[in-house]
C-alpha positions in Angstrom: -0.2 -3.8 9.7 -1.2 -6.9 11.6 -1.2 -10.0 9.4 -4.6 -11.7 9.1 -3.9 -14.3 6.4 -1.2 -16.5 5.2 -1.2 -16.6 1.4 0.1 -19.3 -1.0 0.3 -18.5 -4.7 0.9 -21.2 -7.3 3.1 -20.5 -10.4 0.9 -19.0 -13.2 -0.5 -20.8 -16.2 -0.6 -18.2 -18.9 -2.4 -15.2 -17.6 -4.0 -17.1 -14.7 -2.8 -17.9 -11.2 -4.3 -19.9 -8.3 -4.0 -18.8 -4.7 -5.2 -19.5 -1.3 -5.6 -17.7 2.0 -5.7 -19.3 5.4 -6.8 -17.4 8.5 -4.3 -16.8 11.2 -7.3 -16.3 13.6 -9.0 -19.7 13.1 -12.6 -19.9 11.9 -13.5 -16.5 10.5 -16.3 -17.6 8.2 -16.2 -16.7 4.5 -13.5 -14.3 3.2 -14.0 -11.4 0.8 -14.6 -12.8 -2.7 -14.0 -9.6 -4.7 -11.6 -9.3 -7.6 -10.0 -6.4 -5.6 -8.7 -9.1 -3.2 -6.8 -10.7 -6.1 -5.1 -7.5 -7.1 -4.2 -6.9 -3.4 -2.6 -10.3 -3.3 -0.6 -9.6 -6.4 0.6 -6.3 -4.8 1.5 -8.0 -1.5 3.3 -10.8 -3.3 5.3 -8.2 -5.3 6.1 -6.3 -2.1 7.2 -9.5 -0.4 9.5 -10.2 -3.4 11.0 -6.7 -3.2 11.7 -7.2 0.5 13.6 -10.4 -0.3 15.5 -9.0 -3.3 13.2 -10.2 -6.1 12.9 -6.8 -7.8 14.4 -8.2 -11.1 11.3 -10.4 -11.6 9.1 -7.7 -12.9 9.9 -4.9 -15.4 10.6 -1.4 -14.1 7.3 -0.3 -15.6 5.4 -3.0 -13.7 7.2 -2.2 -10.5 6.2 1.5 -10.9 2.6 0.4 -11.5 2.6 -1.7 -8.3 4.0 1.3 -6.4 1.2 3.5 -7.9 -1.4 0.9 -6.8 -0.1 1.0 -3.2 -0.4 4.8 -3.3 -4.0 4.6 -4.7 -4.9 2.1 -2.0 -3.2 3.6 1.0 -3.2 7.2 -0.1 -0.3 9.5 -1.0 2.0 11.3 1.4 2.4 15.0 0.6 5.6 16.8 1.8 5.1 19.9 4.0 7.2 22.2 6.0 7.2 21.8 9.8 4.2 24.2 10.1 2.1 22.1 7.7 2.4 24.3 4.6 2.7 22.7 1.1 6.1 22.6 -0.6 6.9 23.5 -4.1 8.6 21.0 -6.4 12.0 22.4 -5.5 11.3 21.8 -1.8 10.8 25.4 -0.8 7.5 26.6 0.8 4.9 27.1 -1.9 4.2 30.8 -2.5 1.6 31.9 -1.7 1.7 29.8 1.4 -1.0 27.1 1.3 -2.0 25.1 4.4 -2.0 21.4 3.4 -4.9 20.7 5.8 -7.0 23.5 4.3 -6.1 22.5 0.7 -6.9 18.8 1.1 -9.6 19.1 3.7 -11.2 15.9 4.8 -8.8 13.8 2.6 -6.1 14.3 5.3 -5.9 11.3 7.6 -2.7 12.1 9.5 0.8 13.7 9.5 4.2 12.2 10.0 7.9 12.9 10.1 10.3 10.6 8.3 13.9 10.9 7.2 14.0 14.6 8.0 10.8 15.4 6.1 7.3 16.3 7.3 4.3 14.8 5.5 0.6 14.7 5.6 -1.1 11.4 4.6 -4.2 11.5 2.4 -7.0 8.9 2.2 -6.8 6.1 -0.3 -9.1 6.2 -3.3 -11.5 3.2 -3.3 -13.1 4.2 -6.7 -9.7 4.5 -8.4 -8.7 1.2 -7.0 -11.9 -0.4 -8.3 -11.2 1.1 -11.8 -7.6 -0.3 -11.7 -8.9 -3.7 -10.6 -11.3 -3.8 -13.5 -8.4 -2.9 -15.9 -6.0 -5.6 -14.5 -8.1 -8.5 -13.2 -10.1 -9.9 -16.1 -11.4 -13.1 -14.4 -11.8 -14.2 -10.9 -13.3 -17.5 -9.5 -13.9 -18.6 -6.0 -13.0 -22.3 -5.9 -13.8 -22.9 -2.2 -14.5 -20.5 0.7 -14.4 -22.5 3.9 -14.3 -21.4 7.5 -10.5 -21.3 7.8 -9.3 -21.2 4.2 -10.4 -20.0 0.7 -9.1 -20.9 -2.7 -9.2 -18.7 -5.8 -8.2 -18.6 -9.5 -7.7 -15.2 -11.0 -6.8 -14.0 -14.5 -5.0 -10.8 -15.4 -5.0 -8.8 -18.7 -1.2 -9.3 -19.1 1.1 -11.9 -17.8 3.6 -9.2 -16.8 1.5 -8.8 -13.6 2.4 -12.4 -12.7 6.2 -12.4 -13.3 7.0 -12.3 -9.6 4.9 -15.5 -9.1 7.2 -17.7 -11.2 7.7 -19.9 -8.1 5.2 -20.5 -5.3 5.1 -17.5 -3.0 4.1 -17.8 0.7 3.6 -14.8 2.9 1.4 -13.1 5.4 -0.9 -10.2 4.7 -3.4 -7.8 6.3 -5.1 -7.2 2.9 -8.7 -8.5 3.1 -10.2 -7.5 -0.2 -12.0 -4.5 1.3 -11.2 -1.1 0.0 -10.0 2.0 1.8 -12.4 4.6 3.0 -15.2 2.9 1.1 -18.2 4.3 2.9 
């Protein structure tokens, strides 16, 4: 993903955190003001922490939830054999043989090969991401939305979602607040 914004998060106060985004492209006008953007920023900050060894800052359950949110947003990868047939849980070809493309239809967006395994990639689920956003983000205010930067304050249902923000976090992201395949 190509980074669009630099992000700075401030340490949380209770269940709330303040954050800002600055455009890497200069004047882009107003940025997306949705609460989904706040959840995407939390996910990206967690991923940035994992990349730099900060996995101990959130509980294993919260880490699993962030991984699940990424899968909802980007869509899951489903393992297949080299010919595109679905695999059973034990890794053998599912019997009767089922074509992954026929089974998933228009949800398939691509195929890949990684670490010796073939996969198909499925679409992300905008509706599921909206539901999860509503469960996690309980408050969201736009403090300023200028041509090159925007400032927000967001509140979560449980402070565990903010554990990885104990110190200011600065990173780049391609998240924009928009949802996948939302058309």
